[in-house]
Every structure is written in structure tokens, then in C-alpha cells.
C-alpha positions as CSV (number, residue, x, y, z in Angstrom):
1,M,-59.3,-138.0,3.9
2,T,-60.7,-136.4,0.7
3,R,-58.5,-134.2,-1.3
4,L,-59.0,-132.3,-4.4
5,P,-57.9,-134.4,-7.6
6,A,-54.6,-133.3,-9.2
7,H,-56.0,-132.7,-12.4
8,G,-59.2,-131.6,-13.7
9,M,-62.1,-134.1,-14.9
10,D,-63.4,-133.9,-18.1
11,R,-67.0,-133.2,-18.5
12,A,-68.0,-136.8,-19.5
13,Q,-66.4,-138.4,-16.4
14,L,-68.0,-135.8,-14.3
15,M,-71.5,-136.5,-15.8
16,A,-70.9,-139.9,-15.3
17,T,-69.8,-139.8,-11.7
18,L,-72.4,-137.7,-10.7
19,E,-74.9,-140.2,-12.3
20,D,-73.1,-142.7,-10.3
21,I,-73.7,-140.6,-7.0
22,I,-77.5,-140.2,-7.4
23,A,-78.5,-143.5,-8.0
24,Q,-77.9,-143.9,-4.4
25,D,-81.1,-142.0,-4.2
26,L,-84.7,-142.5,-3.9
27,P,-86.4,-143.3,-7.1
28,W,-89.4,-141.2,-7.3
29,R,-90.3,-140.8,-10.9
30,D,-91.9,-144.2,-11.0
31,G,-94.9,-142.7,-8.6
32,K,-94.1,-144.8,-5.6
33,A,-92.4,-142.4,-3.0
34,Y,-94.9,-141.0,-1.0
35,A,-92.8,-138.4,0.6
36,Y,-90.5,-135.5,-0.6
37,V,-91.0,-135.3,-4.2
38,Y,-94.4,-133.6,-6.0
39,D,-93.7,-134.9,-9.4
40,A,-96.1,-133.4,-12.2
41,G,-94.3,-135.2,-15.0
42,R,-91.3,-134.9,-16.8
43,E,-92.4,-131.9,-19.2
44,V,-93.1,-129.4,-16.0
45,E,-90.2,-130.9,-14.5
46,A,-88.2,-129.7,-17.9
47,V,-89.6,-126.6,-18.1
48,G,-88.3,-125.8,-14.5
49,R,-85.1,-127.5,-15.3
50,D,-84.4,-125.0,-18.4
51,A,-85.6,-121.8,-16.9
52,Y,-83.5,-122.6,-13.6
53,A,-80.3,-123.0,-15.9
54,Q,-81.0,-120.0,-17.7
55,F,-81.0,-118.0,-14.7
56,L,-78.5,-120.2,-12.8
57,F,-75.9,-117.4,-12.4
58,Q,-78.0,-114.2,-12.4
59,N,-77.2,-112.8,-8.2
60,A,-80.5,-111.7,-6.6
61,L,-78.5,-109.8,-4.1
62,D,-78.9,-106.7,-5.8
63,P,-82.3,-106.3,-8.2
64,T,-81.0,-103.0,-9.1
65,A,-78.3,-104.5,-11.1
66,F,-80.2,-107.5,-12.1
67,K,-83.7,-106.2,-12.9
68,S,-85.0,-109.8,-13.8
69,V,-85.6,-110.3,-10.4
70,L,-87.9,-107.4,-10.1
71,T,-90.1,-108.7,-12.7
72,L,-89.7,-112.3,-11.6
73,E,-90.5,-111.8,-8.2
74,N,-93.2,-109.1,-8.7
75,D,-95.5,-111.2,-10.6
76,L,-95.0,-114.2,-8.6
77,V,-96.0,-112.4,-5.7
78,G,-98.9,-110.6,-7.2
79,I,-100.2,-114.0,-8.6
80,A,-100.4,-115.6,-5.2
81,T,-102.0,-112.9,-3.3
82,A,-104.5,-112.9,-5.5
83,H,-104.6,-116.6,-5.5
84,L,-105.1,-116.3,-1.8
85,G,-107.5,-113.9,-0.6
86,G,-105.1,-111.0,-0.6
87,G,-106.2,-107.2,-0.7
88,P,-105.0,-104.2,-2.3
89,Q,-101.7,-103.5,0.2
90,A,-100.9,-107.4,0.2
91,T,-97.4,-108.2,-0.5
92,G,-94.7,-110.8,0.0
93,T,-91.2,-111.7,-0.7
94,F,-90.0,-115.4,-2.8
95,T,-87.8,-117.5,-0.6
96,S,-85.9,-120.6,-0.7
97,G,-88.6,-122.6,1.3
98,G,-91.0,-123.2,3.8
99,T,-88.4,-122.8,6.9
100,E,-87.2,-119.6,5.5
101,S,-90.9,-118.1,5.1
102,I,-91.7,-118.8,8.2
103,M,-88.4,-117.7,9.8
104,L,-89.4,-114.4,8.2
105,A,-92.5,-114.0,9.2
106,C,-91.7,-115.3,12.9
107,K,-88.8,-112.1,12.4
108,S,-91.2,-109.8,11.3
109,A,-93.2,-110.7,14.4
110,R,-90.4,-110.3,16.6
111,D,-89.5,-106.8,15.6
112,T,-93.1,-105.7,15.7
113,A,-93.6,-106.8,19.0
114,K,-90.3,-105.2,20.3
115,A,-91.5,-102.0,18.7
116,R,-94.2,-101.9,21.5
117,G,-92.0,-103.2,23.9
118,I,-92.1,-107.0,24.0
119,D,-88.2,-108.3,24.7
120,R,-88.9,-111.7,25.3
121,P,-91.8,-112.8,22.7
122,Q,-93.3,-115.6,22.9
123,M,-95.3,-118.0,20.2
124,V,-98.5,-119.7,20.6
125,L,-99.0,-122.5,18.3
126,P,-100.4,-126.0,18.3
127,I,-98.6,-129.0,19.1
128,T,-99.1,-130.1,15.4
129,A,-97.6,-126.9,14.0
130,H,-94.3,-127.5,11.5
131,A,-91.0,-127.5,13.4
132,A,-89.6,-124.8,11.5
133,F,-91.7,-122.6,14.2
134,H,-89.5,-124.5,16.8
135,K,-86.1,-123.8,14.6
136,A,-87.5,-120.0,14.4
137,A,-87.8,-119.7,18.1
138,A,-84.2,-121.1,18.7
139,Y,-82.6,-118.5,16.3
140,L,-84.9,-115.7,16.6
141,G,-85.3,-115.9,20.7
142,F,-88.8,-116.8,21.0
143,E,-90.5,-118.4,24.0
144,V,-92.8,-121.4,22.2
145,V,-96.1,-121.9,24.0
146,P,-97.8,-125.1,22.8
147,V,-101.2,-125.7,23.1
148,G,-103.5,-129.0,22.4
149,V,-105.5,-130.4,19.3
150,D,-108.8,-132.2,19.5
151,D,-109.3,-135.4,18.2
152,G,-109.0,-134.3,14.6
153,F,-105.5,-133.0,15.6
154,R,-107.2,-129.3,15.1
155,V,-106.1,-126.6,17.6
156,R,-108.4,-126.1,20.3
157,L,-109.5,-122.2,20.3
158,D,-110.1,-122.1,23.9
159,E,-106.7,-123.2,24.7
160,A,-105.0,-121.4,22.1
161,E,-106.8,-117.9,23.4
162,A,-106.0,-119.1,27.2
163,A,-102.5,-119.1,26.2
164,I,-102.3,-115.6,24.6
165,T,-100.1,-113.2,27.4
166,D,-98.6,-109.4,26.9
167,R,-95.9,-110.9,25.7
168,T,-97.7,-112.8,22.8
169,A,-95.6,-111.9,19.7
170,L,-97.4,-114.2,17.2
171,L,-100.2,-117.0,17.1
172,V,-99.9,-119.9,14.6
173,G,-102.6,-121.9,12.6
174,S,-101.8,-124.9,10.0
175,A,-103.8,-125.1,6.7
176,P,-103.0,-127.7,6.6
177,S,-100.6,-129.2,8.9
178,Y,-97.9,-131.8,7.5
179,A,-98.4,-134.6,9.7
180,H,-102.1,-135.8,9.4
181,G,-103.1,-133.3,6.6
182,V,-105.9,-131.5,8.8
183,I,-106.5,-127.1,8.4
184,D,-107.0,-125.4,12.1
185,P,-110.0,-123.4,12.6
186,I,-108.2,-120.3,10.9
187,A,-111.6,-118.2,11.0
188,G,-111.4,-118.8,15.1
189,L,-107.8,-118.3,15.3
190,G,-108.2,-114.8,13.5
191,A,-111.0,-113.8,15.7
192,I,-108.9,-114.3,19.0
193,A,-106.0,-112.4,17.0
194,Q,-108.2,-109.5,16.5
195,T,-109.1,-109.5,20.0
196,H,-105.9,-109.7,21.8
197,G,-104.1,-107.5,19.1
198,V,-101.8,-110.0,18.4
199,L,-100.6,-111.2,14.7
200,L,-101.8,-114.4,13.2
201,H,-99.5,-116.3,11.3
202,V,-101.0,-119.3,8.8
203,D,-98.9,-122.0,7.4
204,A,-99.8,-123.0,4.5
205,C,-96.8,-124.2,2.9
206,V,-98.1,-127.7,2.3
207,G,-101.4,-127.0,0.7
208,G,-101.9,-123.2,0.1
209,W,-101.4,-123.6,-3.3
210,L,-103.7,-126.2,-4.5
211,L,-106.7,-126.2,-2.1
212,P,-108.2,-123.0,-3.7
213,Y,-108.7,-125.6,-6.8
214,W,-110.0,-128.1,-4.4
215,K,-113.0,-125.8,-3.1
216,R,-113.4,-124.5,-6.7
217,L,-114.1,-128.1,-7.4
218,G,-116.8,-128.5,-4.7
219,E,-114.7,-129.5,-1.6
220,D,-115.7,-128.4,1.8
221,V,-112.3,-126.6,2.3
222,P,-112.3,-124.2,5.5
223,A,-111.5,-120.4,4.9
224,F,-107.7,-120.4,5.5
225,D,-106.0,-117.3,3.5
226,L,-105.4,-113.9,3.8
227,S,-109.1,-112.8,3.4
228,V,-109.7,-114.1,6.8
229,P,-109.8,-111.4,9.4
230,G,-107.3,-111.8,11.5
231,V,-104.7,-113.5,9.3
232,T,-101.5,-111.3,8.8
233,S,-99.2,-113.8,7.1
234,L,-99.0,-116.6,5.4
235,S,-96.3,-119.1,4.0
236,V,-97.1,-121.1,0.5
237,D,-94.3,-123.2,-1.1
238,L,-93.9,-123.4,-5.0
239,H,-92.3,-126.7,-5.1
240,K,-94.5,-128.5,-3.1
241,Y,-98.0,-128.5,-5.1
242,G,-96.9,-126.0,-7.4
243,F,-94.8,-128.7,-8.7
244,C,-91.9,-126.0,-8.8
245,P,-87.8,-127.0,-8.3
246,K,-86.8,-126.9,-4.7
247,G,-86.3,-124.1,-3.3
248,A,-89.1,-122.2,-4.1
249,S,-91.4,-120.4,-1.4
250,L,-93.3,-117.5,-0.6
251,V,-94.2,-115.3,2.6
252,L,-97.2,-113.3,1.8
253,Y,-98.6,-110.4,4.1
254,N,-101.6,-108.6,4.3
255,E,-99.7,-104.9,4.6
256,P,-96.4,-103.5,3.7
257,A,-95.1,-102.6,7.0
258,L,-95.6,-106.5,8.4
259,R,-93.1,-107.5,5.1
260,Q,-90.6,-104.2,5.9
261,A,-89.9,-105.7,9.6
262,Q,-88.5,-109.0,8.1
263,Y,-85.9,-107.2,6.1
264,F,-82.3,-106.7,7.6
265,T,-80.1,-103.9,6.6
266,C,-76.3,-102.7,7.4
267,T,-74.7,-99.5,6.4
268,A,-72.1,-99.9,9.7
269,W,-69.6,-101.2,7.8
270,T,-66.8,-99.9,5.3
271,G,-68.4,-102.3,2.0
272,Y,-71.7,-102.0,0.3
273,S,-74.7,-101.1,1.8
274,V,-76.6,-104.3,2.2
275,I,-80.6,-104.6,2.7
276,N,-81.5,-108.3,2.2
277,P,-85.6,-108.9,2.0
278,A,-85.1,-112.6,2.8
279,V,-82.2,-114.7,5.0
280,Q,-80.0,-115.3,1.9
281,S,-77.7,-112.7,0.5
282,S,-76.3,-114.1,-2.7
283,K,-78.2,-116.2,-4.3
284,S,-79.4,-117.7,-7.5
285,T,-82.0,-116.5,-9.6
286,G,-82.7,-120.0,-10.7
287,P,-85.2,-121.2,-8.2
288,M,-87.7,-118.1,-9.1
289,A,-87.3,-118.4,-12.8
290,A,-88.0,-121.8,-12.2
291,A,-91.1,-121.3,-10.4
292,W,-91.8,-118.2,-12.8
293,A,-91.8,-120.9,-16.0
294,V,-93.8,-123.7,-14.3
295,L,-96.6,-121.4,-12.9
296,H,-96.9,-119.9,-16.4
297,H,-96.8,-123.2,-18.3
298,L,-99.1,-124.7,-16.2
299,G,-101.6,-121.6,-16.0
300,D,-105.1,-122.0,-14.1
301,D,-106.6,-124.7,-16.0
302,G,-103.5,-126.9,-15.9
303,F,-103.7,-126.7,-11.8
304,M,-107.5,-127.6,-12.0
305,D,-106.5,-130.7,-14.2
306,I,-104.0,-131.5,-11.1
307,A,-106.3,-130.4,-8.6
308,Q,-108.9,-132.8,-9.9
309,E,-106.5,-135.8,-10.2
310,T,-105.4,-135.6,-6.7
311,L,-108.4,-135.0,-5.4
312,A,-109.8,-138.3,-7.2
313,G,-106.6,-140.1,-5.7
314,T,-106.8,-138.7,-2.2
315,K,-110.3,-139.9,-1.9
316,A,-109.4,-143.4,-3.2
317,L,-106.3,-143.6,-0.9
318,R,-108.4,-142.4,2.4
319,E,-111.4,-144.9,1.3
320,G,-108.6,-147.9,0.7
321,L,-107.0,-147.2,3.8
322,S,-110.2,-147.5,6.1
323,A,-110.9,-151.0,4.7
324,I,-107.6,-152.8,5.3
325,P,-107.9,-154.3,9.0
326,G,-105.9,-153.1,11.5
327,L,-105.3,-149.5,9.9
328,R,-107.1,-146.3,10.6
329,V,-107.1,-142.9,9.1
330,L,-106.0,-139.9,11.4
331,G,-108.0,-136.2,11.1
332,P,-109.9,-137.2,9.2
333,P,-107.3,-135.1,6.4
334,D,-108.9,-132.0,4.1
335,F,-105.8,-132.5,2.0
336,C,-103.9,-135.1,0.3
337,M,-101.5,-135.4,3.2
338,V,-102.7,-138.7,4.8
339,A,-101.8,-140.8,7.8
340,A,-102.5,-143.9,9.1
341,A,-101.7,-145.6,12.4
342,S,-102.8,-149.1,13.6
343,D,-103.5,-150.5,17.1
344,E,-102.5,-154.3,15.6
345,V,-98.9,-154.1,14.3
346,S,-95.8,-151.7,14.4
347,V,-96.4,-149.2,11.7
348,Y,-92.4,-149.1,11.7
349,H,-92.3,-153.0,10.6
350,V,-95.1,-151.7,8.2
351,V,-93.0,-149.2,6.4
352,D,-90.2,-151.8,6.2
353,E,-92.3,-154.0,4.3
354,M,-93.6,-151.5,2.2
355,Q,-90.0,-150.4,0.9
356,A,-89.3,-154.4,0.3
357,R,-92.5,-154.1,-1.9
358,G,-91.3,-151.0,-3.8
359,F,-93.2,-148.2,-2.0
360,Y,-91.6,-145.8,0.0
361,V,-94.2,-144.3,3.0
362,Q,-92.7,-142.1,5.6
363,P,-92.7,-143.0,9.3
364,Q,-94.2,-140.6,11.8
365,P,-93.0,-141.2,15.9
366,S,-95.7,-140.7,18.4
367,Y,-95.9,-137.4,20.0
368,G,-98.9,-136.3,22.8
369,P,-102.3,-137.6,21.6
370,A,-100.8,-138.6,18.1
371,P,-99.9,-142.3,17.6
372,A,-97.4,-143.8,15.4
373,S,-98.5,-143.4,11.5
374,I,-97.4,-143.8,8.4
375,H,-97.6,-140.4,6.4
376,F,-98.7,-140.5,2.3
377,S,-97.9,-137.6,0.4
378,L,-99.8,-137.9,-2.6
379,N,-99.0,-136.1,-5.9
380,P,-100.2,-136.7,-9.5
381,K,-97.6,-139.3,-10.3
382,N,-98.9,-140.8,-7.4
383,T,-102.7,-141.6,-8.5
384,A,-101.7,-144.4,-10.9
385,Q,-100.3,-146.2,-8.2
386,V,-102.9,-146.0,-5.2
387,A,-104.9,-149.5,-5.7
388,P,-101.2,-151.0,-6.3
389,L,-99.8,-149.2,-2.9
390,L,-103.2,-150.7,-1.1
391,E,-102.6,-153.9,-2.4
392,A,-98.6,-153.8,-1.2
393,L,-100.3,-151.8,2.1
394,R,-102.4,-155.5,2.5
395,A,-99.9,-157.5,2.3
396,S,-97.4,-155.4,4.7
397,M,-99.7,-155.2,7.1
398,D,-100.0,-159.3,7.1
399,A,-96.2,-159.6,7.2
400,A,-96.0,-157.1,10.0
401,R,-98.0,-159.3,12.1
402,D,-95.4,-161.8,12.0
403,L,-92.9,-159.7,13.3
404,P,-91.6,-158.7,16.8
405,A,-92.5,-155.5,17.8
406,G,-91.3,-153.1,20.9
407,Q,-88.9,-155.1,22.3
408,L,-85.7,-153.0,21.7
409,G,-86.9,-149.5,22.8
410,P,-87.5,-150.4,26.5
411,V,-84.2,-152.1,26.8
412,V,-82.7,-148.8,25.4
413,S,-85.0,-146.8,27.8
414,A,-83.9,-148.5,30.6
415,E,-80.1,-148.4,29.3
416,I,-79.9,-144.7,29.5
417,A,-82.6,-143.8,32.2
418,G,-81.5,-140.7,33.9
419,L,-78.7,-139.7,31.4
420,S,-78.7,-136.2,30.0
421,P,-78.6,-135.7,26.3
422,A,-74.9,-135.4,26.3
423,E,-74.4,-138.6,28.4
424,A,-77.1,-140.5,26.0
425,Q,-74.8,-138.9,23.1
426,Q,-71.6,-140.5,24.3
427,K,-73.5,-143.9,24.5
428,L,-74.4,-143.5,21.1
429,T,-72.1,-146.1,19.4
430,A,-73.6,-148.6,21.5
431,L,-77.2,-147.7,21.0
432,L,-76.7,-147.6,17.2
433,A,-75.0,-151.3,17.4
434,M,-78.0,-152.5,19.6
435,A,-80.4,-151.2,16.7
436,G,-78.4,-152.7,14.2
437,I,-76.2,-149.8,12.7
438,E,-72.4,-150.0,12.9
439,G,-70.8,-146.7,11.5
440,T,-72.6,-145.0,9.1
441,A,-74.2,-148.0,7.3
442,L,-77.9,-147.9,7.5
443,P,-79.5,-151.3,8.4
444,D,-81.8,-152.6,5.2
445,R,-85.1,-152.4,7.9
446,M,-85.2,-149.6,10.0
447,A,-88.2,-150.8,12.6
448,P,-85.8,-151.3,15.4
449,V,-84.1,-147.9,15.0
450,H,-87.6,-145.8,14.6
451,E,-89.0,-148.0,18.0
452,V,-86.2,-147.2,20.1
453,L,-86.4,-143.4,19.2
454,D,-90.0,-143.7,19.7
455,A,-89.6,-145.5,23.2
456,L,-87.5,-141.9,24.0
457,S,-88.7,-138.8,25.4
458,P,-88.0,-136.2,23.0
459,R,-85.5,-134.6,24.8
460,L,-83.5,-137.6,24.2
461,R,-84.7,-138.6,21.0
462,A,-83.4,-134.9,19.6
463,A,-80.0,-135.8,21.7
464,L,-79.5,-139.2,19.5
465,L,-80.8,-138.0,16.3
466,E,-78.2,-135.3,16.3
467,G,-75.8,-137.5,17.1
468,F,-76.7,-139.7,14.7
469,V,-76.3,-137.1,11.6
470,A,-73.2,-135.8,12.8
471,Q,-71.9,-139.3,12.4
472,L,-73.2,-139.4,8.8
473,F,-72.0,-136.4,7.8
474,T,-68.0,-137.3,8.2
475,P,-66.0,-136.0,5.5
476,G,-64.4,-139.0,3.9
477,G,-66.3,-141.5,5.9
């Protein structure tokens, strides 16, 4: 059992211990990590860190006591609404990340629908929409109505329209979707939303900040922002391609009444009156100050330079992936989020082989019409590594051809066929041992684990993942 030390540690010892702890993490500053971190370089990182620390203890709970919150948030929202097509009434809220932004947009839609007499609201979204919408539905009591996508993984407008009922509170589109980097036909969704009188949220968390720069560089970027008729809200993460420290995101609305519907207010207790524009109550102003500092440090010209660099790197990555025998790019993508699949080798073995060669790329399981794939999130630091990445990928594909694939999945599937999720969780230890996992130690190669998960139904996959993560987070383990 871990306990608080009897005597306090001095600062030097603490910092050294933390350095040892952080050494366990994925190395990301060398540009070889194509997921999780969006890196614009040491100078931008330092600006964000310094601003974050300066406002670390300011409490954004009460903007009447900490008026810096008003200055910073109003400035950030104003910049974002101007950048993303907002009209004179457009407004928004600073949040901790894309999930909170999406949660708030869904809360606004739910309460707006409730005011119209809808007690069991539905959310119509493509199967490519981010998992955060399912999380919001679970928290807020929505019924999710999934709709299909075409061969390019863009939502089918006819299916989306057919799914709308008198209980529909929200229609969703992505700009772009995370998995394949493609932009849904937002103008078409906007027309449907207007016809049926429903709200439309655009999830632009990943690409929303940089896409307007790509458009200015001459790329054919489909209309997606608040200027599109029918779009009522939009989420955009500043800690992704705005290159701000986590967590920094914005949820924007085309009218103030929708923002107000996301608020939580409580005066029915003996303490101070509570009004929370976002999910959190007490929270540091640090992320907000860091976002403000990074945006002002880079400026419009700085982001244009980054956009040019990432666009060139993305084109080189797409072309290079398409030239590797046995790989195919899915989409095609509209942004620097690229997915590649293979009909010849296990992409999970390829991911392991890439890690052995010093590159971190993200595996994505199959779902519906989407095959298992390798996901690449390209940022400025990655652009110099595109050529070495492609060279490593060719070698990894060759190595994967000699490795057995798909053998363990059917065995595990047969082992738990007919079991409920709870029963499958009870067999978790034995199943993990079959995949090479003992206790909480992860194996060097994860391909067997991913293949097992991919062979299961989404319901059983979710149950096993929940059980596994619960084992990982074991105090003193």
C-alpha cells in the first residue's frame, strides 16, 4: 500500500523523482510520434509553459474575483469566432478539451429540446463521429442514432435525413473525423438541419483551427464553419493544431441563447450561488492563459507558416503511403490525419515493427465498413521525419509478411462466445494471459492483443477494455 512519506522531500529530490517517472513516457520531441502530441517546437512550448505557470493558481470559478478570466476568455472566443465564420451574435466558452466542448454542445441541445417538450432526445451522428458524442449521450441521456458513411467515410446525407424524427435534438458532422481525416458534407447537413428545425454541431476539434489556413493556401477545403447555414455550434481544440498546452478547447455557438443553455446554475443550497458556464467549477486559469499566449506568440503569419509546412508534409506522406506495396490510404483525407490499411499483412504487426524502429503510430480497430488501419497525426515536428518514416514503414511491411496473424482472435472469440460482458470480464485474466499479458505488465509486442480485441464484438471489446484499464489503475500495483 502506497502511503504519504513521513517526512517531506526536498525540491531537488522531488524533481529528480519526477524525471524518473516521466522517463517511462512515449518520447515525442524527436518528431517520431505520430499521435497524442502536437508539437510546434521548443520556443512555442516554452511560451505556453511560462504563461500556464503564471496563472496556475488563479481560480476561473469566479470571474468577478479573477477578472483576468474575462479578459483572456473573451479574447480567445472573439479570435475563434472571427476565424471560424461567426456572425455578430456568435459566442462561446473556453473548455478543458474536445470532450468537454462536445459535452456542453450536447447539454445545450438537450435542454433546448426539453424546452420544446422533447423528454427522450435523440442524437443523429455518423459512425465516424468521435466517441465523445457517445460519452455525452451516456452522461446526458441521449439515444444515439448512428448513420452510415460512403466509401470515402463521409456521412450519407440521405441516411442522416431519414434518421431524423420528432425526438431529434442534435445532428452531428465532423470537420474532419479523427479516424480518417475526412470532412463530412457540412453544407448538406446544414440544409437538412434547417429543413427539419434541428440543431447541427460540427466537431472541428482536430482540424478546425488549421483548415482555414489550408484554404488560404489554395486547398479545396469544403465549407464547414459557423458561416454555413444551419450550423448552430462548433467545437475546436486549441491544444491540437493550435499547439497550446493541454487542456485548451472552445465550444462556439451562433447565438447566445444556445450557449446559455449549456450553463449549470444552483441557488438551492446554503452556500454561494453556483453558476458554471462549463463542466468544471474550480479550475486553474493556466490553460487559458497558455492558449492566449501561444496564439498571440504565433500570430496569423506564424500559423500560416505552420499550415504550409504541415500541408507539404501531408502531401508527401499521402503519396509515400500510396507507393508502398500492400498499403492503401483510406478516405482520401482532407487534413493531416491519415489512415492506411492493408489487405496483405496485419497492420497490428506493422505498428509493432514501427515501434521497434523508433516510430510511434496508432492502431485503429475495424468497425463497420472501416478496416483495421494505421493512423498518422502529422504536426510540424513530424514533417522532417516523413522520409525516414516511409523507409521504416516499407521495412515494417516486409517484416510483417513473415509474422503469423489472426490466429489468437478466433480462439479467444470461441472461448467467450455467448458470454455476457460481465462474464467475459471475469475471464479477463486468462484471456490476457493468452495475449501475452501477465498482471499489469504490457508485452513488448501488442499485435496479439489488438488482434484479439478486433475479433470481438464491440460490446465484448468494451467490456474487456474496461476490465483491463481497471487492472492498470491499481494503487500500489
